[in-house]
Residue frames as qw, qx, qy, qz and C-alpha x, y, z in Angstrom:
[[0.000, 0.882, 0.472, 0.000, 0.00, 0.00, 0.00],
 [0.354, -0.679, 0.089, 0.637, 2.95, 2.34, 0.42],
 [0.414, 0.165, 0.572, 0.689, 3.20, 2.36, -3.39],
 [0.079, 0.826, 0.533, 0.165, 0.21, 4.70, -3.36],
 [0.245, -0.953, -0.090, 0.155, 2.19, 7.44, -1.68],
 [0.678, -0.060, 0.223, 0.698, 5.33, 7.82, -3.73],
 [0.284, 0.422, 0.272, 0.817, 6.44, 11.18, -5.21],
 [0.258, -0.733, -0.509, 0.370, 5.37, 13.25, -2.22],
 [0.229, -0.421, 0.103, 0.872, 7.30, 16.28, -3.47],
 [0.003, -0.187, -0.641, -0.744, 5.44, 16.23, -6.77],
 [0.237, -0.657, -0.709, -0.096, 2.16, 16.16, -4.88],
 [0.307, -0.627, -0.289, 0.655, 3.20, 19.08, -2.70],
 [0.151, -0.174, 0.335, 0.914, 3.81, 21.14, -5.84],
 [0.016, -0.531, -0.758, -0.380, 0.15, 20.71, -6.78],
 [0.196, -0.757, -0.448, 0.434, -0.75, 23.31, -4.16],
 [0.053, -0.619, 0.127, 0.773, -1.23, 26.71, -5.78],
 [0.051, 0.100, -0.727, -0.678, -2.32, 25.18, -9.10],
 [0.650, 0.028, 0.120, -0.750, -5.95, 24.58, -8.00],
 [0.731, 0.137, -0.636, -0.205, -5.28, 20.85, -8.28],
 [0.546, -0.461, 0.574, -0.400, -5.47, 18.09, -5.72],
 [0.457, 0.145, -0.866, -0.140, -5.14, 14.36, -5.33],
 [0.679, -0.302, 0.284, -0.606, -7.73, 12.29, -3.51],
 [0.010, -0.167, 0.985, -0.053, -7.54, 8.75, -2.21],
 [0.669, -0.111, -0.325, -0.659, -10.65, 6.81, -3.25],
 [0.009, -0.107, 0.942, -0.319, -12.13, 4.28, -0.83],
 [0.573, -0.328, -0.520, -0.542, -15.32, 2.34, -0.11],
 [0.321, -0.341, 0.594, -0.654, -17.10, 1.60, 3.15],
 [0.237, 0.137, 0.953, -0.132, -19.34, -1.30, 2.11],
 [0.112, -0.402, -0.714, -0.563, -22.79, -1.81, 0.66],
 [0.267, -0.064, 0.296, -0.915, -25.36, 0.67, 1.90],
 [0.115, 0.270, 0.949, -0.110, -28.29, -1.48, 3.03],
 [0.296, 0.598, 0.364, -0.649, -30.70, 1.37, 2.32],
 [0.461, 0.670, -0.233, -0.533, -29.80, 1.58, -1.37],
 [0.941, 0.110, 0.308, 0.088, -28.00, -1.68, -2.11],
 [0.567, 0.770, -0.140, 0.256, -25.13, 0.34, -3.59],
 [0.742, -0.349, -0.040, 0.571, -21.45, 0.53, -2.77],
 [0.170, 0.983, 0.053, 0.053, -20.59, 4.24, -2.87],
 [0.719, 0.214, -0.131, 0.649, -17.14, 5.74, -3.46],
 [0.314, -0.935, -0.105, 0.127, -15.70, 8.30, -1.09],
 [0.639, 0.509, -0.158, 0.554, -12.56, 10.42, -1.15],
 [0.503, -0.814, -0.052, 0.287, -10.07, 12.12, 1.14],
 [0.308, 0.905, -0.286, 0.071, -7.34, 14.58, 0.25],
 [0.872, 0.147, -0.323, 0.338, -3.97, 12.82, 0.06],
 [0.163, 0.609, -0.371, 0.682, -2.39, 15.69, 2.01],
 [0.587, -0.507, 0.282, -0.565, -4.31, 14.47, 5.07],
 [0.991, -0.058, -0.085, -0.089, -3.30, 10.82, 4.70],
 [0.274, -0.748, 0.605, 0.012, -0.17, 9.61, 6.45],
 [0.027, 0.274, -0.944, -0.183, -0.38, 5.95, 5.51],
 [0.827, -0.014, -0.148, -0.542, -2.73, 3.10, 4.58],
 [0.042, 0.367, -0.911, 0.185, -2.33, -0.20, 6.38],
 [0.557, -0.271, -0.767, -0.164, -3.98, -3.44, 7.38],
 [0.503, -0.689, 0.023, -0.521, -6.02, -2.89, 10.52],
 [0.287, 0.290, -0.808, 0.426, -3.93, -3.87, 13.57],
 [0.406, -0.446, -0.774, 0.193, -5.36, -5.24, 16.79],
 [0.154, -0.592, -0.054, -0.789, -7.61, -2.59, 18.32],
 [0.252, -0.183, -0.756, 0.575, -7.92, -2.09, 22.07],
 [0.233, -0.708, -0.531, -0.402, -11.46, -1.12, 23.04],
 [0.149, 0.091, -0.429, 0.886, -11.92, 1.78, 25.44],
 [0.059, -0.582, -0.775, 0.239, -14.95, 2.44, 27.68],
 [0.048, 0.803, 0.355, -0.476, -17.43, 5.31, 27.26],
 [0.183, -0.242, 0.485, 0.820, -16.50, 6.10, 23.67],
 [0.568, 0.384, -0.053, -0.726, -18.91, 7.22, 20.93],
 [0.877, 0.136, 0.427, -0.172, -20.43, 4.24, 19.12],
 [0.746, 0.658, -0.096, 0.041, -18.36, 4.76, 15.96],
 [0.031, 0.770, -0.612, 0.177, -15.06, 4.83, 17.89],
 [0.895, 0.041, -0.443, -0.037, -13.64, 1.31, 17.90],
 [0.784, -0.557, -0.023, 0.274, -10.85, 2.04, 20.37],
 [0.012, 0.914, -0.379, -0.146, -7.16, 2.71, 19.95],
 [0.941, 0.193, -0.053, 0.272, -4.00, 1.26, 18.45],
 [0.449, -0.743, 0.276, 0.412, -0.32, 1.86, 19.09],
 [0.731, 0.639, 0.057, 0.231, 1.57, 3.07, 16.00],
 [0.584, 0.418, -0.289, 0.634, 5.30, 3.34, 16.59],
 [0.377, -0.174, -0.565, 0.713, 4.69, 4.12, 20.25],
 [0.206, -0.015, 0.060, -0.977, 1.90, 6.65, 19.69],
 [0.240, 0.382, 0.849, -0.277, -1.67, 5.89, 20.77],
 [0.166, 0.040, -0.435, -0.884, -4.05, 6.59, 17.92],
 [0.539, 0.264, 0.552, -0.579, -7.88, 6.57, 18.18],
 [0.060, 0.022, 0.860, 0.506, -9.67, 4.48, 15.56],
 [0.501, 0.321, 0.248, -0.764, -13.03, 5.42, 14.03],
 [0.407, 0.272, 0.845, 0.217, -15.18, 2.99, 12.06],
 [0.105, 0.229, -0.217, -0.943, -16.01, 5.39, 9.24],
 [0.282, -0.226, -0.793, -0.490, -18.69, 3.12, 7.83],
 [0.297, -0.540, -0.742, 0.264, -20.53, 2.98, 11.13],
 [0.119, -0.400, -0.184, 0.890, -20.17, 6.74, 11.48],
 [0.250, 0.171, -0.354, -0.885, -21.91, 7.44, 8.15],
 [0.701, 0.128, 0.393, -0.582, -24.46, 4.65, 8.64],
 [0.696, 0.395, -0.523, -0.294, -23.10, 2.05, 6.21],
 [0.856, -0.350, 0.342, -0.168, -23.20, -1.46, 7.65],
 [0.279, 0.582, -0.753, -0.130, -20.60, -4.16, 7.01],
 [0.945, -0.070, -0.224, -0.227, -20.90, -7.93, 6.75],
 [0.873, -0.046, -0.242, 0.421, -17.29, -8.41, 7.81],
 [0.481, -0.707, -0.023, 0.518, -14.58, -6.62, 9.76],
 [0.415, 0.905, -0.072, 0.058, -13.11, -3.65, 7.91],
 [0.892, -0.179, 0.068, 0.409, -9.52, -4.70, 7.38],
 [0.506, 0.441, 0.064, 0.738, -8.09, -1.46, 5.99],
 [0.328, -0.803, -0.289, 0.406, -7.14, 1.55, 8.09],
 [0.388, 0.703, 0.065, 0.592, -6.41, 4.98, 6.66],
 [0.524, -0.507, -0.287, 0.621, -4.14, 6.84, 9.08],
 [0.210, 0.819, 0.242, 0.476, -4.80, 10.57, 8.82],
 [0.487, -0.348, -0.251, 0.761, -3.06, 13.60, 10.25],
 [0.058, 0.583, 0.265, 0.766, -4.69, 17.03, 10.42],
 [0.425, -0.780, -0.097, -0.448, -5.64, 19.66, 12.96],
 [0.063, -0.623, 0.663, -0.410, -2.62, 18.51, 14.96],
 [0.749, -0.177, 0.526, -0.362, -4.23, 15.10, 15.55],
 [0.245, 0.275, -0.875, -0.314, -3.55, 11.61, 14.24],
 [0.685, 0.053, 0.509, -0.519, -6.42, 9.16, 13.89],
 [0.105, -0.087, 0.922, 0.361, -7.25, 5.97, 12.03],
 [0.648, 0.230, 0.047, -0.725, -10.33, 5.46, 9.86],
 [0.459, 0.002, 0.886, 0.067, -11.53, 1.93, 9.19],
 [0.541, 0.447, -0.218, -0.678, -12.70, 1.42, 5.60],
 [0.930, 0.161, 0.298, -0.141, -13.68, -1.54, 3.46],
 [0.782, 0.159, 0.324, 0.507, -11.09, -0.99, 0.70],
 [0.025, -0.748, 0.181, 0.638, -8.94, 1.67, -0.92],
 [0.765, 0.576, 0.287, 0.024, -8.92, 2.01, -4.69],
 [0.652, 0.318, 0.125, 0.677, -6.50, 4.49, -6.23],
 [0.204, -0.584, -0.128, 0.775, -5.28, 8.06, -6.06],
 [0.394, 0.709, 0.504, 0.296, -7.06, 10.41, -8.44],
 [0.285, -0.290, 0.031, 0.913, -5.53, 13.70, -9.60],
 [0.162, 0.709, 0.598, 0.335, -7.98, 16.39, -10.63],
 [0.112, 0.356, -0.026, 0.928, -8.70, 20.10, -10.60],
 [0.044, 0.285, 0.654, -0.699, -10.57, 21.69, -7.70],
 [0.393, 0.200, -0.170, -0.881, -12.87, 23.16, -10.38],
 [0.498, -0.032, -0.793, -0.350, -14.09, 19.59, -10.97],
 [0.212, -0.265, -0.823, 0.455, -15.19, 19.36, -7.34],
 [0.246, -0.498, -0.376, -0.741, -18.75, 20.58, -7.02],
 [0.280, -0.168, 0.537, -0.778, -20.68, 21.80, -4.00],
 [0.011, -0.240, -0.970, -0.025, -23.20, 19.07, -3.10],
 [0.282, -0.528, -0.484, -0.639, -26.94, 19.74, -3.54],
 [0.305, -0.432, 0.353, -0.772, -28.69, 21.31, -0.55],
 [0.882, -0.220, -0.111, -0.402, -30.81, 18.18, -0.03],
 [0.845, 0.117, -0.441, 0.279, -27.72, 15.98, 0.28],
 [0.208, 0.413, -0.458, 0.759, -26.07, 18.48, 2.62],
 [0.546, -0.393, 0.186, -0.716, -29.15, 18.59, 4.83],
 [0.941, -0.127, -0.210, -0.234, -29.66, 14.81, 4.94],
 [0.840, 0.076, -0.354, 0.404, -26.01, 14.08, 5.78],
 [0.496, -0.824, -0.148, 0.230, -25.58, 16.98, 8.19],
 [0.130, 0.941, -0.305, -0.070, -22.87, 18.65, 6.13],
 [0.775, -0.358, 0.480, 0.199, -20.71, 15.52, 6.11],
 [0.685, 0.343, 0.428, 0.479, -20.16, 15.68, 2.32],
 [0.147, -0.721, 0.024, 0.677, -18.27, 18.83, 1.35],
 [0.276, 0.574, -0.458, -0.620, -17.78, 18.18, -2.38],
 [0.815, 0.224, 0.529, -0.071, -18.74, 15.79, -5.14],
 [0.135, 0.576, -0.571, -0.569, -16.93, 14.95, -8.38],
 [0.890, 0.305, 0.181, -0.287, -17.84, 12.72, -11.32],
 [0.477, -0.368, 0.708, 0.370, -15.50, 10.09, -12.75],
 [0.216, 0.306, -0.631, -0.680, -15.27, 9.12, -16.43],
 [0.172, -0.185, -0.952, -0.173, -17.55, 6.13, -15.85],
 [0.373, -0.538, -0.298, -0.695, -20.22, 8.52, -14.46],
 [0.642, -0.429, -0.573, 0.274, -19.56, 7.29, -10.92],
 [0.156, -0.873, 0.049, -0.460, -19.83, 10.01, -8.28],
 [0.623, -0.016, -0.534, 0.571, -17.19, 10.41, -5.57],
 [0.366, -0.870, -0.203, -0.261, -18.13, 12.13, -2.30],
 [0.377, 0.395, -0.490, 0.679, -15.50, 14.03, -0.30],
 [0.584, -0.623, -0.515, 0.068, -16.10, 13.60, 3.42],
 [0.099, -0.829, 0.223, -0.502, -15.62, 16.38, 5.96],
 [0.751, -0.069, -0.570, 0.326, -13.12, 14.52, 8.11],
 [0.080, 0.279, -0.396, 0.871, -12.82, 17.59, 10.34],
 [0.640, -0.309, -0.040, -0.703, -16.47, 17.11, 11.23],
 [0.872, -0.103, -0.479, -0.013, -15.81, 13.43, 11.97],
 [0.496, 0.145, -0.540, 0.664, -12.98, 14.38, 14.32],
 [0.202, -0.313, 0.238, -0.897, -15.06, 17.05, 16.06],
 [0.746, -0.244, -0.107, -0.611, -18.05, 14.77, 16.60],
 [0.892, -0.091, -0.434, 0.084, -16.07, 11.77, 17.84],
 [0.345, 0.231, -0.509, 0.754, -14.21, 13.87, 20.41],
 [0.428, -0.632, -0.646, -0.027, -16.12, 13.97, 23.66],
 [0.371, -0.250, -0.323, 0.834, -14.57, 17.12, 25.14],
 [0.060, 0.892, 0.419, -0.156, -16.50, 20.34, 25.78],
 [0.547, 0.345, 0.143, 0.749, -15.14, 23.20, 23.65],
 [0.186, -0.940, -0.268, -0.099, -16.50, 26.01, 25.81],
 [0.591, -0.655, 0.103, 0.459, -13.07, 26.57, 27.33],
 [0.615, 0.227, 0.360, 0.664, -11.60, 27.26, 23.88],
 [0.113, 0.726, 0.293, 0.612, -13.34, 30.65, 23.81],
 [0.527, -0.763, -0.299, 0.225, -12.78, 31.60, 27.43],
 [0.467, -0.567, 0.069, 0.675, -11.04, 34.93, 27.87],
 [0.342, 0.309, 0.471, 0.752, -11.56, 36.22, 24.32],
 [0.004, -0.608, -0.351, 0.712, -12.56, 39.86, 24.68],
 [0.469, 0.763, 0.431, 0.108, -14.52, 41.88, 22.11],
 [0.430, 0.116, 0.151, 0.883, -12.79, 44.51, 19.99],
 [0.002, 0.684, 0.442, -0.581, -14.25, 47.75, 21.29],
 [0.263, 0.753, -0.013, -0.603, -15.82, 50.04, 18.71],
 [0.454, -0.090, 0.750, 0.474, -15.03, 47.67, 15.88],
 [0.509, 0.621, 0.005, -0.596, -15.95, 48.92, 12.40],
 [0.039, -0.395, 0.842, 0.367, -14.37, 45.96, 10.63],
 [0.881, 0.211, 0.109, -0.409, -15.92, 43.38, 8.36],
 [0.292, -0.413, 0.840, 0.196, -14.20, 40.03, 7.83],
 [0.800, 0.321, -0.256, -0.437, -14.81, 37.84, 4.78],
 [0.375, -0.405, 0.833, -0.032, -14.13, 34.14, 5.20],
 [0.760, 0.272, -0.415, -0.419, -14.33, 30.94, 3.16],
 [0.202, -0.304, 0.914, -0.177, -14.46, 27.34, 4.41],
 [0.586, -0.014, -0.620, -0.521, -16.23, 24.25, 3.09],
 [0.381, -0.150, -0.863, 0.297, -16.44, 22.57, 6.51],
 [0.409, -0.703, -0.351, -0.463, -19.63, 23.31, 8.45],
 [0.726, -0.535, -0.286, 0.323, -17.81, 22.64, 11.72],
 [0.511, -0.047, 0.004, 0.858, -15.02, 25.08, 10.86],
 [0.031, -0.531, -0.305, -0.790, -17.49, 27.74, 9.69],
 [0.553, -0.725, -0.374, -0.171, -19.38, 27.53, 12.98],
 [0.686, -0.453, -0.173, 0.543, -16.18, 27.96, 14.98],
 [0.338, 0.198, 0.159, 0.906, -15.07, 30.91, 12.85],
 [0.243, -0.649, -0.370, -0.618, -18.47, 32.54, 13.28],
 [0.661, -0.659, -0.344, 0.103, -18.39, 31.93, 17.01],
 [0.608, -0.211, -0.071, 0.762, -14.92, 33.50, 17.30],
 [0.137, 0.329, 0.243, 0.902, -15.98, 36.56, 15.31],
 [0.423, -0.700, -0.438, -0.373, -19.20, 36.88, 17.31],
 [0.666, -0.570, -0.273, 0.396, -17.22, 36.91, 20.57],
 [0.452, -0.078, 0.092, 0.884, -14.91, 39.55, 19.08],
 [0.189, 0.749, 0.372, -0.515, -17.94, 41.57, 17.98],
 [0.042, -0.416, 0.529, 0.738, -16.77, 41.67, 14.35],
 [0.741, 0.452, 0.180, -0.463, -19.32, 41.46, 11.48],
 [0.319, -0.304, 0.814, 0.380, -18.57, 38.93, 8.76],
 [0.745, 0.410, -0.154, -0.504, -19.57, 37.55, 5.38],
 [0.527, -0.306, 0.791, 0.053, -19.06, 33.80, 5.06],
 [0.680, 0.436, -0.381, -0.449, -18.80, 31.54, 2.00],
 [0.915, -0.168, 0.351, -0.103, -18.56, 27.79, 1.53],
 [0.835, 0.116, 0.275, 0.463, -15.73, 27.86, -1.02],
 [0.377, -0.352, 0.183, 0.837, -13.18, 30.13, -2.68],
 [0.130, 0.352, 0.593, 0.713, -15.25, 30.84, -5.77],
 [0.242, -0.790, -0.540, -0.160, -18.21, 32.08, -3.75],
 [0.461, -0.671, -0.135, 0.565, -15.89, 34.14, -1.54],
 [0.339, -0.078, 0.369, 0.862, -14.31, 35.72, -4.61],
 [0.030, -0.588, -0.607, -0.534, -17.80, 36.61, -5.91],
 [0.379, -0.822, -0.396, 0.153, -18.65, 38.23, -2.58],
 [0.468, -0.483, 0.085, 0.736, -15.39, 40.17, -2.62],
 [0.229, 0.243, 0.512, 0.791, -16.13, 41.35, -6.16],
 [0.188, -0.772, -0.551, -0.256, -19.52, 42.61, -4.97],
 [0.470, -0.742, -0.191, 0.437, -17.84, 44.45, -2.10],
 [0.429, -0.188, 0.294, 0.833, -15.33, 46.02, -4.50],
 [0.074, 0.487, 0.563, 0.664, -18.08, 47.22, -6.84],
 [0.330, -0.829, -0.452, 0.003, -20.02, 48.64, -3.89],
 [0.496, -0.575, -0.021, 0.650, -16.94, 50.51, -2.64],
 [0.316, 0.052, 0.426, 0.846, -16.27, 51.95, -6.09],
 [0.059, -0.640, -0.602, -0.473, -19.90, 53.03, -6.53],
 [0.403, -0.862, -0.302, 0.060, -19.78, 54.94, -3.22],
 [0.267, 0.862, -0.241, 0.358, -16.38, 56.51, -3.83],
 [0.604, -0.683, 0.393, -0.118, -14.58, 54.52, -1.17],
 [0.209, 0.506, -0.835, -0.053, -11.60, 52.18, -1.11],
 [0.777, -0.109, -0.582, -0.214, -12.28, 48.45, -0.91],
 [0.444, 0.043, -0.700, 0.558, -10.37, 48.34, 2.38],
 [0.290, -0.192, 0.269, -0.898, -13.12, 50.53, 3.85],
 [0.799, -0.074, -0.036, -0.595, -15.63, 47.70, 3.43],
 [0.955, 0.018, -0.286, 0.071, -13.36, 44.61, 3.56],
 [0.342, -0.849, 0.381, -0.127, -11.01, 44.61, 6.53],
 [0.244, -0.458, 0.854, 0.022, -9.55, 41.10, 6.27],
 [0.820, 0.179, -0.367, -0.401, -9.99, 37.79, 4.42],
 [0.484, -0.371, 0.767, -0.197, -9.79, 34.42, 6.18],
 [0.757, 0.339, -0.358, -0.429, -9.54, 31.38, 3.94],
 [0.869, -0.176, 0.462, -0.015, -9.32, 27.61, 4.16],
 [0.098, -0.456, 0.734, 0.493, -6.99, 25.76, 1.77],
 [0.082, 0.116, 0.948, 0.285, -9.08, 22.80, 0.58],
 [0.423, 0.451, 0.391, -0.681, -12.34, 23.90, -1.04],
 [0.559, 0.399, 0.684, 0.246, -14.33, 22.78, -4.07],
 [0.399, 0.852, 0.308, 0.142, -14.32, 24.87, -7.27],
 [0.323, 0.772, -0.264, 0.479, -11.59, 27.27, -6.05],
 [0.754, -0.327, -0.413, 0.392, -9.08, 26.51, -3.30],
 [0.354, -0.882, -0.125, 0.285, -7.55, 28.96, -0.85],
 [0.537, -0.277, 0.345, 0.718, -4.30, 29.36, -2.78],
 [0.251, 0.425, 0.553, 0.671, -6.09, 30.53, -5.93],
 [0.192, -0.887, -0.412, -0.078, -8.38, 32.78, -3.90],
 [0.479, -0.711, 0.044, 0.512, -5.34, 34.39, -2.26],
 [0.459, 0.003, 0.470, 0.754, -3.61, 34.80, -5.63],
 [0.106, 0.684, 0.559, 0.457, -6.72, 36.51, -7.01],
 [0.318, -0.904, -0.252, 0.132, -6.89, 38.91, -4.07],
 [0.526, -0.596, 0.194, 0.575, -3.20, 39.77, -4.04],
 [0.421, 0.100, 0.531, 0.729, -3.02, 40.31, -7.82],
 [0.035, 0.775, 0.515, 0.364, -5.98, 42.73, -7.83],
 [0.282, 0.237, -0.241, 0.898, -4.85, 46.29, -6.94],
 [0.436, -0.573, -0.211, -0.661, -8.29, 47.13, -5.57],
 [0.834, -0.493, -0.243, -0.049, -7.57, 44.83, -2.59],
 [0.504, 0.450, -0.422, 0.604, -4.17, 46.32, -1.80],
 [0.076, -0.421, 0.506, -0.749, -3.41, 46.39, 1.90],
 [0.808, -0.270, 0.030, -0.522, -6.12, 43.89, 2.87],
 [0.164, -0.455, 0.867, -0.123, -4.53, 41.07, 4.91],
 [0.833, 0.042, -0.413, -0.366, -5.25, 37.42, 4.12],
 [0.435, -0.434, 0.734, -0.289, -5.10, 34.75, 6.83],
 [0.621, 0.131, -0.721, -0.278, -4.81, 31.13, 5.76],
 [0.569, -0.298, 0.526, -0.557, -6.81, 29.01, 8.21],
 [0.740, 0.255, -0.551, -0.290, -6.25, 25.33, 7.58],
 [0.893, -0.363, 0.232, -0.126, -6.09, 21.89, 9.14],
 [0.866, 0.317, -0.069, 0.381, -3.03, 21.28, 6.93],
 [0.325, -0.940, 0.096, 0.025, -0.61, 22.83, 9.40],
 [0.857, -0.091, 0.165, 0.479, 2.69, 21.47, 8.06],
 [0.262, -0.634, 0.200, 0.700, 5.55, 23.81, 7.21],
 [0.285, 0.086, 0.685, 0.665, 5.30, 23.00, 3.49],
 [0.043, 0.723, 0.653, 0.221, 1.71, 24.23, 3.41],
 [0.232, -0.857, -0.167, 0.429, 2.62, 27.37, 5.33],
 [0.338, -0.388, 0.434, 0.739, 5.44, 28.08, 2.88],
 [0.206, 0.374, 0.729, 0.535, 3.12, 27.57, -0.07],
 [0.075, -0.860, -0.497, 0.086, 0.68, 30.00, 1.51],
 [0.294, -0.728, 0.098, 0.612, 3.42, 32.60, 1.90],
 [0.371, -0.073, 0.607, 0.699, 4.42, 32.10, -1.74],
 [0.092, 0.579, 0.653, 0.479, 0.99, 33.23, -2.95],
 [0.007, 0.502, -0.016, 0.865, 0.90, 36.22, -0.61],
 [0.613, -0.615, -0.490, -0.073, -0.72, 34.98, 2.60],
 [0.033, -0.762, 0.297, -0.574, 0.00, 37.37, 5.48],
 [0.379, -0.412, 0.696, -0.450, -0.52, 34.97, 8.37],
 [0.601, 0.001, -0.767, -0.226, -1.15, 31.24, 8.88],
 [0.445, -0.309, 0.548, -0.638, -3.35, 29.97, 11.73],
 [0.134, -0.032, -0.987, -0.080, -4.16, 26.28, 12.30],
 [0.523, -0.398, -0.427, -0.622, -7.84, 25.39, 12.52],
 [0.733, -0.506, -0.443, -0.105, -9.70, 24.84, 15.76],
 [0.525, -0.199, -0.362, 0.744, -7.52, 27.15, 17.84],
 [0.021, -0.874, -0.418, -0.246, -9.97, 30.02, 18.57],
 [0.452, -0.802, -0.021, 0.391, -7.64, 31.77, 21.01],
 [0.495, -0.242, 0.428, 0.716, -4.85, 31.95, 18.47],
 [0.246, 0.542, 0.594, 0.541, -7.25, 32.94, 15.70],
 [0.178, -0.921, -0.348, 0.007, -8.76, 35.69, 17.86],
 [0.476, -0.667, 0.139, 0.557, -5.31, 37.05, 18.75],
 [0.429, 0.024, 0.539, 0.724, -4.24, 37.12, 15.10],
 [0.097, 0.721, 0.569, 0.382, -7.48, 38.75, 13.98],
 [0.303, -0.898, -0.218, 0.234, -7.23, 41.39, 16.70],
 [0.486, -0.489, 0.284, 0.666, -3.63, 42.23, 15.79],
 [0.335, 0.178, 0.599, 0.705, -4.19, 42.44, 12.04],
 [0.004, -0.795, -0.555, -0.246, -7.48, 44.32, 12.32],
 [0.348, -0.841, -0.103, 0.401, -5.87, 46.87, 14.65],
 [0.431, -0.280, 0.424, 0.746, -3.03, 47.34, 12.15],
 [0.217, 0.478, 0.654, 0.545, -5.54, 47.78, 9.33],
 [0.148, -0.894, -0.422, 0.030, -7.47, 50.38, 11.33],
 [0.407, -0.686, 0.110, 0.593, -4.29, 52.32, 12.05],
 [0.378, 0.004, 0.566, 0.733, -3.39, 52.31, 8.36],
 [0.082, 0.700, 0.619, 0.346, -6.86, 53.56, 7.43],
 [0.272, -0.896, -0.237, 0.261, -6.60, 56.41, 9.96],
 [0.465, -0.464, 0.301, 0.691, -3.13, 57.32, 8.73],
 [0.291, 0.227, 0.627, 0.686, -4.38, 57.56, 5.14]]
């Protein structure tokens, strides 16, 4: 299975080209439909694929959490992904996808892995509202293969959030509002869990915002803001204080969104924060290469709030100076 993950450097260079590679896998036959659906996960989040080792069960875990395994001395929680999404299995799922994102390592049990597919983010479509509602936002994007088969990208950040039993109230403790804030933040993220946490952080700060579910929609909103500013004789920075963007998003990723912002003189001086679960140095460097001003890992509200406060204060000082 390690053959699937050769040429890592070549894959890293895909970032900034609006391309990605996804690992295709199945979970079993859905008893409700009698079909075996195909799912996908971004290769950047996959550390390895292996035969499922012996799993040690742990008490008082969510029903989809099988237990834990020891990988090279590190204890890793294991989630039965099929059980989580409601797909039954006639036999034990023998394949484990080991993922690493948001600073966590976890194993996902799947029925089988297929291949790695390289495609353009523009080929990834936002799922229909009915599908999003029925699956609780679990599917973030859908793409169609040459044989007309559909592949669903799962929001693994949502899986991690919902299989973690800790209370997140403490994450926001001590965040103080920005007094007299006149800022407006635009943000883009395809994960419903991430969007809720961003909104919650901005609400605590007392900062208005405009949110989008991918880079293309965010770029459209920013274009609207730019046209509004021009029609009222103001600079765009008077109506857009800061842009916060995820990396992985259907139709247009965060790298291309940042490139678009930084190459458009109307948005000069507006800071862009890259907010991603892909927190490795290579991803941070790629963000810097397209003009990102700051990089903040996901699901760290305190750090996000501090960065927003600092950059928004700098933006306000620049506006006053001009």
